C-alpha positions in Angstrom: 64.0 111.0 70.0 67.5 112.5 69.8 70.4 110.2 70.3 72.2 110.5 73.6 75.7 111.7 72.8 78.4 112.5 75.3 78.5 116.3 74.9 81.6 118.2 75.9 81.5 120.4 79.1 81.6 124.1 78.8 85.5 124.4 78.9 85.8 121.8 76.2 83.1 123.5 74.2 85.0 126.8 74.3 88.2 125.0 73.2 86.4 123.3 70.3 84.9 126.7 69.4 88.4 128.3 69.2 89.7 125.5 67.1 86.8 125.8 64.7 87.3 129.6 64.7 91.0 129.1 63.7 90.0 126.7 61.0 87.5 129.1 59.5 90.1 131.9 59.5 92.4 129.7 57.5 89.6 128.8 55.0 88.4 132.5 54.8 91.9 134.1 54.6 90.6 136.6 52.0 87.9 138.1 54.2 87.1 141.7 53.3 86.2 142.5 56.9 87.7 140.0 59.3 86.5 141.9 62.4 82.9 141.6 61.3 83.2 137.9 60.5 84.9 137.4 63.9 82.0 139.1 65.6 79.5 137.0 63.6 81.2 133.8 64.6 81.4 134.7 68.3 77.8 135.8 68.3 76.3 132.8 66.6 78.5 129.6 66.9 76.8 128.5 70.1 73.3 129.0 68.7 74.1 126.9 65.6 75.9 124.2 67.6 73.1 123.9 70.2 70.4 123.6 67.6 72.4 121.0 65.7 73.0 118.8 68.7 69.4 119.1 69.8 68.3 118.1 66.3 70.1 114.8 67.0 73.7 115.3 65.6 76.8 114.1 67.4 79.3 116.9 68.6 81.6 116.4 65.6 78.7 116.6 63.2 77.5 119.7 65.0 80.9 121.4 64.6 80.8 120.6 60.9 77.4 122.3 60.8 78.9 125.4 62.5 81.7 125.6 60.1 79.7 124.9 57.0 77.0 127.4 58.0 79.5 130.2 58.6 81.1 129.4 55.2 77.6 129.5 53.6 77.1 133.0 55.1 80.5 134.1 53.8 79.7 132.9 50.3 76.3 134.6 50.3 77.9 137.8 51.6 80.2 137.8 48.6 77.1 137.7 46.4 75.5 140.6 48.3 74.3 138.8 51.4 70.8 138.0 52.3 67.9 139.9 50.8 66.0 141.7 53.7 62.9 141.8 51.5 62.7 138.0 51.7 62.5 137.9 55.5 64.5 138.5 58.6 68.2 137.7 59.1 67.1 135.3 61.9 65.0 133.3 59.5 67.7 133.4 56.8 70.3 132.0 59.2 67.8 129.4 60.4 67.4 128.2 56.8 71.2 128.0 56.3 71.6 126.1 59.5 68.7 123.7 58.7 70.2 122.9 55.3 73.6 122.1 56.8 71.9 119.9 59.4 70.1 118.2 56.6 73.4 117.6 54.9 74.8 115.8 58.0 71.6 113.7 58.3 71.8 112.7 54.7 75.5 111.7 55.1 74.5 109.5 58.1 71.6 107.8 56.4 72.7 107.9 52.8 69.4 109.5 51.9 69.1 111.5 48.7 66.0 113.6 49.4 65.7 116.4 52.0 65.7 115.5 55.7 63.5 118.3 57.1 61.0 115.9 58.4 63.8 113.9 60.1 64.9 117.1 61.9 61.4 117.6 63.3 61.3 114.0 64.5 64.8 114.1 66.1 64.4 117.4 67.8 62.8 117.7 71.2 59.4 115.9 70.9 57.5 119.0 72.3 59.2 121.4 69.8 59.2 121.7 66.1 62.5 122.7 64.5 61.3 126.3 64.2 60.3 126.4 67.8 63.6 124.9 68.8 65.4 127.6 66.8 63.3 130.4 68.4 64.1 129.1 71.9 67.8 128.8 71.2 67.9 132.2 69.5 66.5 133.9 72.6 68.9 132.1 74.9 71.9 132.8 72.6 70.9 136.4 72.4 71.5 136.9 76.1 74.7 134.8 76.2 76.2 136.5 73.1 75.4 140.0 74.6 76.8 139.0 78.0 80.1 137.8 76.4 80.5 141.2 74.7 79.7 143.1 77.9 82.2 140.9 79.8 85.0 142.4 77.7 83.9 146.0 78.6 83.9 145.7 82.4 86.2 144.4 85.1 86.1 140.7 86.0 84.9 141.6 89.5 82.0 143.7 88.3 80.9 141.0 85.9 81.1 138.4 88.6 78.9 140.4 90.8 76.4 140.9 88.0 76.5 137.2 87.1 75.8 136.1 90.6 73.1 138.7 91.3 71.3 139.0 87.9 72.2 136.0 85.8 72.2 133.4 88.5 69.6 135.1 90.6 71.3 135.0 94.0 69.9 137.4 96.7 71.9 140.6 97.1 72.9 139.7 100.7 74.2 136.4 99.6 76.3 138.0 96.8 77.7 140.4 99.4 78.7 137.5 101.6 80.2 135.3 98.9 82.2 138.0 97.2 83.0 140.3 100.1 81.5 143.4 98.6 79.0 146.0 99.7 75.3 146.1 98.8 76.1 149.4 97.0 78.6 147.6 94.8 76.0 144.9 94.0 73.4 147.4 93.0 75.8 149.6 91.0 77.0 146.5 89.1 73.4 145.6 88.3 72.7 149.1 87.1 75.8 149.6 85.0 76.2 146.2 83.5 72.4 145.8 83.0 72.5 149.0 80.9 75.4 147.7 78.8 73.7 144.3 78.4 70.4 145.9 77.1 72.4 147.9 74.6 74.2 144.8 73.3 71.0 142.8 73.1 69.4 145.6 71.1 72.3 145.6 68.7 72.1 141.9 68.1 68.3 142.0 67.8 68.6 144.7 65.1 70.9 142.4 63.2 68.2 139.7 63.4 65.3 141.7 62.1 
């Protein structure tokens, strides 16, 4: 069973993410392509953090995993990145994340050997670590794509889409809550839904 840590709420989580982001920028000041690394961080920090906490790590340990995993990706990139012939990017990132979680568990327990079996025991009892990663990967895929789309449309349009599609409220209730027409609700669904599918496809291609 995982330890019951007091996890930060969403606003606190975003603040921690920005602090970790600034720290990484300082440590990777000689990035060849800062925009690409920035997009990588914003696409995957939540995935790495969620898996780390669900594997039994405390929030501060999980943030160490986020930072060290991204640094590992950076170091590998300088040596040519991952080899696509060895498997998918998703599995490559999974292994990097798992190793960093192992490091944190070894620090806590003082163990010398690997801690893969400990991860499987501390993760959700119904899921192995690989199943946990797959579940979080799919959820993160939608969240990461939605964050990118959010920057491409007006706050009002995204709010309509969020209520109607992401939160699943009936169109009539969205109309009453936001004071918009049903036409606006359906247009937001169509336009933003198209953008969301495009961003999901881009991120999926990165993970193949």
